[in-house]
C-alpha angles and dihedrals in degrees: 000000000000116000094241092055091047091049092049093050092046094051095047094051108124094005116143118216113229138172120242092259092050090050091051091049091049092048090051090049092050093047092048092049092048091050090050090052090049090051091050091051092046094050091046094049098044093037094054090044096053101033096048101033095093098048098086092213114144133193116198089343094307124108117255092237090060094046092053100036106044105037089029093058089049091055092046091049094049093047090046094050091049089051092048092049093049101039111019113028120078128197107232 
């Protein structure tokens, strides 16, 4: 098998054929889902920062608001991206 044919077959593995309108709809769906994930991360990060900043509780010398907001938003983002990749994004 020539290399070019092999490369073409390898690259098209798992690719879904779509019309232009279907691609546009899918792109809008992916953008909307990504924006929703961003909003969830933003609300979590800012919400934890403002709601827990006055408590004075510390964990290992770090304020509780930092422990929940910064690593917490990382975990939410990673879980959200994995979900988006598995359920929302399409290879076309």
